[in-house]
C-alpha positions in Angstrom: -19.1 0.2 20.0 -20.5 2.0 17.6 -20.4 6.0 16.7 -23.7 6.9 17.0 -23.4 5.2 20.4 -20.1 7.1 21.2 -22.1 10.3 20.4 -25.5 9.6 21.1 -24.3 9.0 24.9 -22.6 12.4 26.0 -20.9 11.3 28.0 -17.7 12.2 26.4 -17.7 14.7 24.6 -19.5 18.2 26.1 -22.8 19.3 23.6 -21.7 21.3 21.3 -24.0 20.0 18.8 -27.3 22.3 18.2 -29.5 20.0 16.0 -30.3 16.9 14.5 -28.7 17.6 11.6 -26.0 18.7 12.5 -25.5 15.0 14.4 -25.9 13.6 10.8 -23.7 15.2 9.9 -21.1 14.2 12.1 -22.2 10.6 12.2 -22.3 10.3 8.4 -18.4 12.1 8.4 -17.5 9.2 11.4 -18.9 6.6 9.4 -17.3 7.5 5.9 -13.8 8.2 7.7 -14.1 5.1 9.4 -14.8 3.3 5.7 -12.1 3.9 4.2 -10.3 3.6 6.8 -11.4 0.0 7.4 -11.4 -0.3 3.7 -7.8 0.7 3.6 -6.3 -1.3 6.0 -7.9 -5.1 4.5 -6.5 -4.7 1.1 -3.3 -3.7 2.7 -3.8 -6.4 5.7 -6.9 -8.2 5.9 -9.7 -8.8 7.3 -8.8 -9.7 10.6 -6.6 -6.1 10.4 -8.7 -4.4 9.2 -11.7 -5.9 12.2 -9.0 -4.6 14.6 -8.3 -0.9 13.6 -11.3 -0.2 13.6 -11.7 -1.4 17.6 -8.6 0.9 17.6 -10.5 3.7 15.8 -13.8 4.4 18.3 -10.7 3.2 20.7 -9.1 7.0 20.5 -12.6 8.4 19.7 -14.0 7.3 22.8 -10.8 8.9 24.7 -11.0 12.1 22.8 -12.3 14.7 24.9 -14.2 16.1 22.5 -16.0 14.8 18.8 -13.8 16.0 16.7 -15.3 18.6 14.1 -17.7 17.8 11.4 -14.6 18.7 8.6 -13.0 15.9 6.8 -9.3 17.0 7.9 -11.0 16.4 12.2 -11.2 13.1 11.7 -8.4 12.4 10.0 -6.7 13.2 12.6 -8.6 10.4 14.9 -7.5 7.8 11.4 -3.7 8.2 11.9 -3.8 8.2 15.4 -5.3 5.0 14.6 -3.2 4.0 11.9 -0.5 4.1 15.1 -1.5 2.3 16.7 -1.8 -0.6 13.3 1.7 0.5 12.8 2.8 -0.3 16.0 0.5 -3.3 16.4 2.1 -5.2 13.2 5.7 -3.5 14.3 5.9 -5.8 16.8 4.4 -9.4 15.1 6.8 -8.6 12.5 9.6 -8.5 15.3 8.2 -11.9 17.0 8.4 -13.5 13.3 12.1 -12.8 13.3 12.4 -13.7 16.6 11.2 -17.0 16.3 12.8 -17.9 13.6 15.7 -17.1 14.5 15.7 -18.8 17.3 14.2 -22.0 15.0 17.5 -21.7 12.7 19.8 -21.9 16.1 17.7 -24.4 17.8 18.5 -26.3 14.8 22.5 -26.0 14.0 
């Protein structure tokens, strides 16, 4: 789902954008924040996790009751929520790997 689809649909969000300029600024702000988030996740965890993190970010936006404001702070809250989901996913994967290693070590003894 693209950011423009969420902004353009108006399905989940009250209409508060007075004009096309506000809409363009909103979309640019969202794209900038999502792009920075994806770049950071790609650098730290690779492109696969970046794609999943971007999906988390868009799901967080889609589940919001209203659009974030036009400031970077407003978008950062959404990014923090998506980063939390990323951390939970990575932690779960790490835990599974550790358990599998312990089981393998146990089974070869």
